[in-house]
N, C-alpha and C positions, 0 to 999 in steps of 0.2 A: 524472632518476631512472634508475638502472640497471634492466635488464630483470628481474633476479631480485627486486629490491625492489618493482618495479611489480607483479609477479605476486603477491607476498606481500600487498601492499596490497589488491589486488582480492580476494584470498581472505579477508582480514580484513573488508573491507566486506561481502562476501557472508555471512560469519559473523555480522556484526551484524544484518543483515536477517533471517537465518534464525532466530536466537535471538529477535528481535523478534516474529516470527510464532508461534514456539512458545509464548511467554508470552501472546500475544494469543489463541491458539486454545484455551487451557486452558478458558476459560469456555464456548465453544461445544461442545467435546467433552463437557464435564460438564453441559451444559444439562439433559438428561433427569434426571440425578441431583439437581442443584440445584433444579430446578423442583419435583420431588417433595418434597425435604427442606424447602424454604421455601414450598411451596404457591403457586407463582407461576402466574398466567394467561399467555396469549400476550402480552397488552398489558404486563403487569408485566415479563416477560422483555425485551420490546422497550424498556422504560424503562431497564433495567439496561444493555442494549447501547447505548442512546442516551446514557447517562451517560458512557460511553467516547467516543462519537462527538462529542458536544457539546464535551467537554473537548479532544478532538483537533482539532476545528475551530478553537477559540480558540487552541490552543497552536501549531498548524502555522505560521502567519505569524510568531509570536513566535520560534519555533525558527529559521526562516530568517533573521530579523533578527539574532538572536544569533550564528548561525554566520558571517554575513557580517562580523561585528565582532570576534569572539574567535578565529575560525579553526576549521577542520574538526576538528583533533586534539583540542583542549580541549573544544570543543562536543560532539563525539561521546562522549568519555569521560563528561562530565556527564550526557548523555542516557541512556547505558546504565546507569550507577550508579543514577540516579533510577528508571528503569522496573524494574530488577531488584529493588530494595528494595520498590517498590510491588507487584510481582507476589508476592513472598513474604508481604507483609502481607495479601494477599487471603485467606490461609488463616485469618485471624481473623474473617472475616465471620460474622455471626449471623442474617442475614436479607437481604431484597432491598435495604433501605436501605444497610446497611454494605457490601454487595457492590457497589452502584452507586458508593459513595464510593471504594472501592478501585480500581475500574476507571477512574474519572475520574482518579485519581492516576497510574495506569499510563499513561494517554494523554498526560499532560504530558511524561513522559520519552520515550515512543515517537515523539512528533512530530518529534524531531530526526533520526531515522535516514535517512529518504528525502531531505530537503534536504541532508544531509551527503554522501551518495554522489553526488547530482547535482552538488553543488559540487566535490567531489573529481574527478569526471569532467571537468568544465569546466576545471579547473586543470591536470590532469596528462595528460589523454588527447587525442591528436590527433583532430580533428573526424571523420575518416573511420572512426574506431573507436568513436565515442561511443555509437552505438546498440548495439554489441556489449557494451560494458562496462556500459551502463545495463541491458541485458538480463540480464547475468550477476548484477549486484548485485540487481536487482529480482527475480530468481528465488529470492532468499532468502524472499520471501513464499510462494512455492510449496513450497520445501523445508521451511520451518517448518510450513506447513499440512499437508504430507505426513507429516512426522515426528510431529507432535503427536498425532493420533488413537491410533495403536497405543502410543506411549510413555506418554501420559497415562492411557489405559485400563489399561496394565500397572501403572503407579505406583499408580493408584487401587485396583486389585484387590489389590495387595500391602500398601499402607500407608494407604489411604483418600484421599479427595479433597483434604483439607487438605495432606497431604504432597505431592500433585501440584503444588500452587501453590508450595510452599517449594522443592522440588527444581528445578523449571523456572526459578524466579526466580534461583536460585543460579548457573545457567549463565552469566549475564551478567557476574558478577564474575570468572569464569575468563577470559572474553574480554577484560575490561578489563586484566587483568594482561598478557596476550599483546600487546595493542595498545600499551600503555605501553612495553613492552620494545622493540617495533618502532620507535616514535617516537623513543626515545632513541638507537637505533642507526642511524637514517636521517635525516641532516640535511635533505634536501629536504622531509621531513614538517613541518618547522617553517616553514610558509608565513608570509609577511608579512601582517599584518592591520592595519598601522599606517595605511594610506592607502586606506580604502574610498572609494567614490564620494562626492564632496562638491560641493556647490554653494555659492553665496555665503551661503546661509542654513544650511549645515551638511550633515549626511549626507542623501543622497537617501532620502526616506521612501516608504512605501507609496502615499501620495497621488500622488506623482510617477509611480510605476510604473503606477498605475491609469489614468493619462492615455493609455496606449498600448494599441492594439488587440492588440499582441503578448502583453500580459498577459492580456487578456480571452479570447483563444482558448484559453489553457491553463485558465483558470478555468471557462469554459463547458463545454468538453469533459469536464472531470473532474466537474463538477456533474451533468451529465446521464447519464454512462455509469458512473461508479464505483459507484453503488448496486448494480449487478449483482454486482460482486466481493464487496461486503460482505454481500450476501444469501447467497452461497455459503459465505462464511467463517462467518457467525454462525447460519444457519438450516438448513443441510443436515443436520447431525446430528439436529436436531429433526424435519425432514421425513422422514428415513429411519426414525426411531424411531416417530413418530406415524402417518405415512401408509403406510409399508411394513412396520411391525411389527418392526423390528430391535431386538435387545437392545443394551446398551452395548458388549458384546464384538463383536457383529456390525457395529455402526457403526464401531468402531475398525478392523475388518478391511477395510472398503471405503471409508471416508470420505477416505482419503489418496489414492486413485487419481486424482481430478480434479486434484489439486495436483501429482502427478507429470507429468500432461499439461501443466499450466500451466508447470512448470519447463522442459519441452522447448520450449514455445511462446515462452518468453522469448528464446530464441536465434534464432527464425525472423526477426524484423524485422531483426536485425543482419546475418544472412546475406543476406537479400534486399536490404537497403540497400547492402551491399558490391557485390553483383552488379549492381544497377541503376545505381549510381554508376559502375561500371566501363564500363557500356554508354553512358554519357554523360548519364544523367538528372540533372536538377538536384536539389538537396537538397529543395527545396519540393515538387517533383513526387513524389519518393520518399515523403515523409511523407504526402501526400494519398492516394497509391495504397495504402499500407499501412493507413491509416485506413479507406479504402473496403472493403478486404478484411475487416477486423475487423467493421465495421458490417453487412456483408452476411451474415456467417456466424454471428454470435452469437445471432440470434433463433431458430436451430434448437433452442436449449435448451427452447423451449416444449413440444417433444415429450416431455420427461422426465416431465411431470405426467400424461401419458396412457399412458406405457409400462406394460406388463403384468408385466414381470419386473425384478428388481434389476439384471440385466446391461444391459438396454436403458435403464433409468433412468439408470444411471451413465454409459452411453455418450453419451447426449444432454447430460448435465451436462458431461461432458468436452469435447464438441464446442463447447458454448457458452463454456466457460472458455478453450479454445484460441484462439478468435477474439477474445474480449475481451482476452486478453493481448497479442495482436498490436497491437490498438488502444492499449492502455495503455502499452506500452513506447514506441511511437511518440510519443504525446502527452507522455510524460515526458521525451522528448528535446528537445521544442520550446523550453524555457527556455534550454538551451545553444545552440540554433540561433539564437535571436532576440536574446539579451542577452550583453553582456560578462561575464566570469567573476565579477566582484565583485558582480553583481546576481542571479546564477543562483539562489542559495539563497533569496533573498527572493521571487523570482517563483515558484519551486517551492513555497514556503510558501503563497503566495496561491492557487496551484493546489490545494494540499492543503486549504485552507479551502473552496474550491468543492466538492472531493470529499466532505468530511465534512458540509457543509451539505446537499448533495443526499442523502447516505446517511442522515443523521439523519431527514430528511423521509420517505425511502423506508422506513426501518426502522419508524417510527411507523405508516405506512400499512399495512405488512405485518402488524404486530401487530393493528391495528384490523380489517383485512380478514379475518384468520383467525378472530378472535373473533366477527365478525359473520356470515361466510359458512360457516365451518368447512370451507373448501376452499382448496387451494393453486392451483387453476386460474386465478382472476383475478390472483393474484400473479405467476405465470409469464407470463401474457399481458401484464401491464404491463411486466415486465422485457424481454420480447421487443421491445417498441416503443421502448425507451430508446435503443438503439444507432443505429437509422436516424434518429431525431430528432436525436441528438447529432451525427451526421455532417452532416446538412443544415444545422443551425444553425452548427456549427463551420466549415464551408466558407464560409458566408455571412459570418462574422466574419473569417475568415482572408484571403479575397480574394487579393491579390498582395503580401502583407506581406514586407518585407525585414528582415534583421538590423539591429539598432540599433547605432550607434556610441557611444562614450563621450561625445562632445561633444553628441550628441542628448539623452542623459539629463541632462546638466548644464545644458543651455540652459534659460532660464526659459520 
C-alpha cells in the first residue's frame, strides 16, 4: 500500500473509532437529563448502561469472527451502518426499557470497530509501528469522548435531547460514504478472505484459541482493568452533576478534558516502544514495562473523590486516565504480537468479551454501591485496586509466552 493510501486508511480508521465514541457518549452526557425525565435511580441507570455492555460482550467475539471471514472492509461498513441507525433510533426512547433496548442494538454494531482496526493493523502495518498505529486508532475513543460533551450539550440546548441522538447517529453514514470511496480506489483494501485458518475439522474456532495462554492474557487483563475506562465514560458526567453540583452546560465545559489527556496518552506507548526497541529491548519486555507503568500510575485517580475543587478533581481524573491508556494500548497490541494476522480479530474479540464482562459486573456494583452508600468514595477505592491486581495476575498468566505460528494453531 502506498504511503498516501496508508495515511488515509489510518485517518479513516481513526474517524470510525471517533464517531463510535461520539455515539456511545451521548447517553452519558445526557444522563442527568434522561434520569430526570424518566425518573431513573442509580441502579436503573446502571441497568441501561449494562444493556449496552452485555450486548457488547456477546457481540464482540462474534464481530471478530465475522471480520476474520468477510474481511475488514465489508465488516467495518456493516458495523458502522448498524450502529449509526441504532444511535438515531435511540431518539424514539420513551422510558428506561426502550432506552436500554436501543443501547443494546447500538452495541451490536459498535462491537466491530476495535477488532477491525486491530486486524487492519496486523495486516498492513510493520510490527515496529503496530503500537503507534494502535494508539492512533484507539485515540478515537478519546477524541470521541472529548468531542461529545460540548457537542451534545449544544445540540440539546438548540433542538432537544432527541435531536442529539439523531444528528450524532447520522455522522456514521457520512463516514461510510467516504470509506466506500476509498475502498473502491485502493486495490490493497480488497484483502483476501478466502483462506482463513483451517484445520481438518474446518475453520479454527474460539474453542481452539481458548487453549492458548496467549489468548487468556488478553482476556484477563481486559476483564480486570477495562472497568476503569467505562466508569469514566459512563459515570463522570453523573459524578460531576450530583457530587460537584455542575449544571449540564458546566459538565459539557469540563467533561471533555480527561479525554483530551487520554488522546495524548494513546501515543505515549508507541513512542516509548519505538525508543526501547531501538535500545535493544525485546518486544515482550517492552510490553511488560509499559503495563507496569500503567498499573503503577492509574490508582492516583482515588484522590479525585477527595479533591475540594473542580480543578483538582479533573486533574486526578486526568492522571488516572493517562496511565490507564498506557496500559490499554499495550494490552490491545498483544493479539498482534502473539497471533498470525488471520486470528487477530478473533482474539481481539475474545479480549473484548473479557472487557465487557468485567465492565458489566463493575457497572452493576457501582449502581448498587451508590444507591446503598450514597457516596463515590468506595467506588473510587475499588477502581484504584483494579490496575495493580490486573498487572499481578496478567504477569502470572503471561510468563515467557512466545508468538504462535500458524502450524501451532492448526495442530490438533
